[in-house]
N, C-alpha and C positions, 0 to 999 in steps of 0.2 A: 504493500500500500504506500509506503514511503521509502526514502533512501535507506540503504543499509547502514548499520553501525551508528545510528543516532548522531549524525553530525559529520560523518565522513564526507570528504570532498568527492569521493567516488560515487557520483550521483548518476542514475540512469532514469530519466523521467519516463522513458518508454514503459517502465514497469510500475509506474505510480498512478494512483488516482488523485492524490492530493499531496501538496508540498507546503509546509509551513516553516517559516524561519524568520528570525530577527534580521533586519536588513544588514546590520553590521557583520553578521556571520553567514551571509548568503554566499555559497561557494561559486567561484567563477564558472565552474562546470554547468551550473544551472543557467547562467546567462547565455551560454553558447550551445545548449542542448537543442537539437533539432526538433524534439517533441514539444518544446516550450510553446510553440505557436498553437498547439491544440488545447491549451489550457485557458480558462478564465483566470485573470489575475486581479487580486485585490491588494493594492499597495497603500498601506495606512501610514502616512507620515505623522510622527508625534512631535509636537512643539517645534515645527520646522517652517521655513519659508516655502511658499508654493513653488512648484516647478514650471508653472505656466504663467502667462501674462493675465492678471486678474482684471477683467473688464469692469466689473461692478466695484466701484471705488468704496462702496459701503462695506465690503467684505474685507476683513483683515488679511494682510499678506502673510503674517506669521501665525502659526497655530497648528491644528490638526487638519489633515487633508486626506481624503480618500480618492485614489485613482482606480477606476474600474475599467480594466482593459480586456476586451473580448478576445476570443480565439481568432486566429488568422488576421490579426491586426497589422497595421503598418508600423506603428510606433512601439518602441520598447522603452523601458525605464532605465535611465542612467541614475543609479542610486548612490553614486559616490559620495561618501561622507554624510549620508542622511541617517536620521534616527527613525525607527519605525519597524513595522512588520510586513511580511509578505505572506499572502494566502493564495495558493494556486490550486485549481481543481479542474478535473475533466467534466464534460457534460454528463458522463455516465453517473456522476455522483448525485445529480438532481433529476435525471430523466425519468425515473420511476415515480416522481411526485405528480401532483395534480397539474393539469395544463395551465390553470390560472396562475399558479405560483411560478411555473417555468417562464411564462410570458412576462411576468413582472421582472424576473431575473434578466431576461433578454432586454427589457426596456432600460433597466438601470445600467446595464453594461453597454448600452447603445450598440446592439448586436450588428446593426448595419453600418456602423461607423468605425471610429478609431478608438475612442475612449470617452468615459464620463469622468467628471471631477466634482467632488462635493466638499464644501467646507463643513467641518464638524465642530459644533459648539461644545461647551464643557459638559452640559447635561447629556448630550448624545454620545460624547466620548466616554463618559462614565458608564453608560448602558452598554456600549460596545465592548468596553474593556472587561466588564464582568463576564460577558459571553465568551470573549476571546480567551480569557484565562481558563475557562472550562475546556474550550476547544484545544488549546495548547497542552493542557494536562492530559487529555485523552490521547492526543496525537503522540506524545512522548512516553505514554505508558507502555510497559512491557506487554501488557495484556490488552492492547488496543482493539476496540470493537468497531468494525466498519459502520454498523447500524448507529452506534452512538455518535461517531464522527459526522455522519450524514444529518442526524437530528440536530446536533449543536450548530453545524454549519448553516442549516436552514434557519435557525433562530437568529444567527448572525446576519444572514441575508435579509430576513424579514425586518430587522432593525434598520438596515440600510434602505430598504424599500420605503419604510415609514419615514426615514429621514429625507429621502428625495421627494416623495410625493405627499408627505404629511398625512394623507389618508390612503387606505388601500384602494386599488383600482376596482371600479365596479365592473364585474365581468359579465359577459353575455356570449351568445353563440358566435358572434362575429370575432370576439377576442380569441376564441378557440380556432377559428378559421385563420386568423392572422398567425397564430402560433404554428399551425400545421403548414401554412404557406412558407414560413421562415425555415422550418425544419426541412421541408422538401426542397426549397431553394438551395440550402446549404449542401445538399447531396447531389443536386442535378443541374446547377447553374452552368457547368461547363458544357453540358450536352443540350439542355433544353432552355431556350431563350425567348419563348413566346408566352403571353398571358394565357392563351388557350390551353396549353399543356397543363399548367398548374391549376387552372380553373376546372378542367376536366378531372384531374386527380382529386379535387375537393368536392366534386359533384355539383358545381354551380357554373353559371355562365361567366365568360371573361368580363362582360360588362359589370356583373354583380361583384366579381372579385375586385375589380378596380374601384368600385364605389366603396367597398369595405376598407381597402387599403388607403384610399384617400382620406376617409373619415378617421381611421386609427393612426396612420403613419404619415399622412399628407404626401404620399408618393403612390404612383401607379405601379403595377406589377413590372412592367418593362423598365421603369426607372429604378426599381429595387434590384432587378436583375443586372442592369448596367452598373449600379453602385457596387454590387458584389464583385463583378468582374474587375472593375477599376481598383477596388480594395485589394484583390489578389494580385493584380498587376503591380501595384505600388509595393506590396509586400515582397514580391519576387525581385523587383528592381533594387530594393534596399538590401534584402537579406540573402539573395542567392547570387551565385557567380555566373548565372546564365546571361547571354547577350540579349539585347532587345529582341532580336529576331527569334531566338530560342524561346523567350517568354511569350512572344506572340503566338508561336506554334503551340506551346503548352496550353494556352488559353483558347485554342480552337480557331485562331485566325489564319487564313490561307496565306497571307503575305504581310510583311512588315509595314508597308505603306498604309494598308487598310487599318491595321492595328493602331498606327501612329495617329491617323485621322480620328479614329474612334476615341482614343485616349485624350486627344486635345479637345475634342468637342465636349467630352464629359468632365474634364478636369481643368481646362483652360491652359494647359501646358502640354508640350510634346513630351514623350517619355524621356528624351534626352535632357530637356530643360528641367523636368522633375528630378532626374538623377543628379544633375549638377546642383540644384538647389538643396537637395538633401545633403550632399557632400559638404557644401558650404555651411549649412546649418550645424552639422556635426562638428566641424572644425571651429566654429565661432561660439558655440553654446556649450559651456563646460558642464552645467547641470540642468538637464531638461529632458523632455520626452523625445527620444530619437528612434 
């Protein structure tokens, strides 16, 4: 379930469902593990400056911050010198739960984007800390129980959902359809890129699917499909050694020029421009999300 030897740097995330660690003791092997992209990550900075530019001037720059980073994201966390904790878990940890809860988790992690960030006030931090201590104790126990880990993690996530939304989401049949669409999209976006395919799988019309997605996510099916393709393209441009041409082929594009046009229309930059901007960002930002 977790790395061997309770703290060894010999980490293999491929064998793990969950990984919990103090940021100061997070092994380098975690940061470069290829399986890391498959995990949801909660990075809880404690009494630290934010790692992003805070637009709302009413929010303090210094304090507790939660960074909620979904699987297959573009950005990774540069944690150098930061105080806090890391909780990473695979989708399998929550996938047996009710769909309403899973959809709320997808929302707080901005599953169709790159990450979410929340400022945590003192009261919320105290509540999270109580649950985290239970989670950490169970995780480091010699007789660790998977069912117990799942239960405590769910309570931790519910606290974050309450923090982000203040009240729990009112669920309905369309919420479940959104959840089913997002799951299906994750598995099939490389092969299936029409609203009709996903609508047929859900047993509704493409028009109805788009109505639901516009209402719940303010995006159409095709826009979400394109968003997912661009997200994967950016991830590969940053984190793989493949050429732009190879990435285009991996994503199902017949030629590089068509992929480049698609990328620019969707993101406002060519793949090459995006690649250069990322390299510049990494070189000029010592502590940020990269």
